[in-house]
N, C-alpha and C positions, 0 to 999 in steps of 0.2 A: 609329381607332375600330373596336372589335370589335362586331359585331352578332350577337346570339344569336337564333336562331329556334326557337320551340317549335311542334311540330306539334299538330294538333287532338287527337290521342291524349294527349299530355302535359297539355294544358289540361284535358281531361276527367278524367284521373286526379287532378290537383291539385284540381279542383272537387269531385270525389267525396270526397276526403280531408277537405276543409274541411267538407263537409256532415256527414260522420260525426263529426268532432271537435265541431262545433257542436251536434249532437244530444246528445252525451254531456254537454257543458257545460250545455246547456239542461235536460236531465233532472235533473242534480244541483242546479241552482239552483232548479228548479221543485218539488222534493220538500219538502212542508211539514213532514215529520218531521225533516229534517236539522237538526243542532245539538245543543246540550246542554240537557237537561230535568232539573229537580230536583223530586223528589216533595214535595208539600205534605202532610205527614202529617196535619195538623189537618183538612184538607178531604177527605181520603180515607177510605174505609170498607173494612175488611178483615173478612170473615166466613169462618172463625171467629175470626181474629185470633190473636195480636196483630200489629199492623203493624210493618214495619221501623222502626228509629229514624231512618234516613235512607237516601236512595237517589238516585243520579244516573245517567241514561242518556244516552249519546252516540250519535247516529245520524250515520254518515258515508256519503257516496256510494261505492259499490263496483260498477262496471260498470252493469248495469241494475237494481241492487238496493241493499242496505244492508249496512254493517258496523255491528253493534250491540254496544256494551260497556256493561254495567250494573254499577256498583259501589255498595256501601252497607254498612250495619251492620244486622244483624238485631235482633230484639227482645231477644235475650240479650247483645247487644254484640259478636257475632262478625262479622268482615268477610265480605262476600259479593261474588261476581263471576260474571257470566254473559256469555259472548261467542258471537257467531255472525256469519256473513256469508250472506245469502240474497237471492235474486232474487224479484221479484213474479210468479212463474210457477206457484205452487201446488205446487211440488216440495219434497220434504223436504231439509233441510240440517242438518248436525250442530251441536249446541249443547254448549259446555263450561261446567262450573262450576255448573249448576243441578240440585239434587236432584229437582225436580219433573218435569222434562222434558229429553230429550236430543236431540230433533229439532224443527224448526220449519218451517212452510211459510207463505208470505205471499201475500196476494191483495189488490191495490189495488182498492177499490170506487169511489172518486172521488178528486179532488185532495187531500182532507183526511181520508180514511178508509181504513184498512188492516185486513184481517182476518188474524189469526194462528191457526194450528192447531198445537197443541203435542202432541208424542207422547213416550211413554216406552216403550222396548222394543217399538216398532212399533205401539203402541196409542194412540189419541187419548185424552188425559187432560184437556186444557183447550182451550177456544176463547177468543179475546180479540178485541175490537174497539177500535182506537185511533182517536180523532177529534181532529183539531187544530181549534181554534176559528177562525172566519173571520178574526180579527185576528192569528192566528198566535202568540198569547202563552200559550195554555193547551192542554194535551193531556189528554184523559180516556181512560183505558184500562179497559175493563170485561172482567174475566176470570171465567169460570165453569168448573167441572169438579171435579177432585180433586187434592189435593197428594200428596206422596210418602208421607204417613202414611195415605192413603186417605180423608181428611176432605173433605167437599164444601166447595168454596170459592165465594164470590161477592164478588169484590173490585172496588172502584172506586178507581183511583188517579188523583189529580189532580196533574199536573205543570205547572211553570211554566218557560218558556223563559228561558235565561240568555244 
């Protein structure tokens, strides 16, 4: 029989590794935004409009933040896609595919609320607040600011979790 002995240092390293791993798993599981959200166009309000024909947003855990992919069809029937990965640290992260904004920063307010600051060419153009309902089935995102055409926007998007 072979007996393996681990020193106190080895046990401490193993324990620390497990704590770090558990914290990342817990973070991902505890983020109410994670999952696939489909826009309910009929319940949403877009000013000045028109709203997209359809839109789906997927939030995935990425480190201490999110990977966000939004795909849809605009009011003219053209495909749309926006992608970014950002942490909840208030720092700017690059965005691809969106004509209205090319950078985003995220700030977690509470377990169900996140604030987004959207910039284009270094200037804040939109702010948005996303709130997930207590039952986790509905997400409401309120966005204000200006679009790429310089029009003021005041949008309320209602999304349902799939």
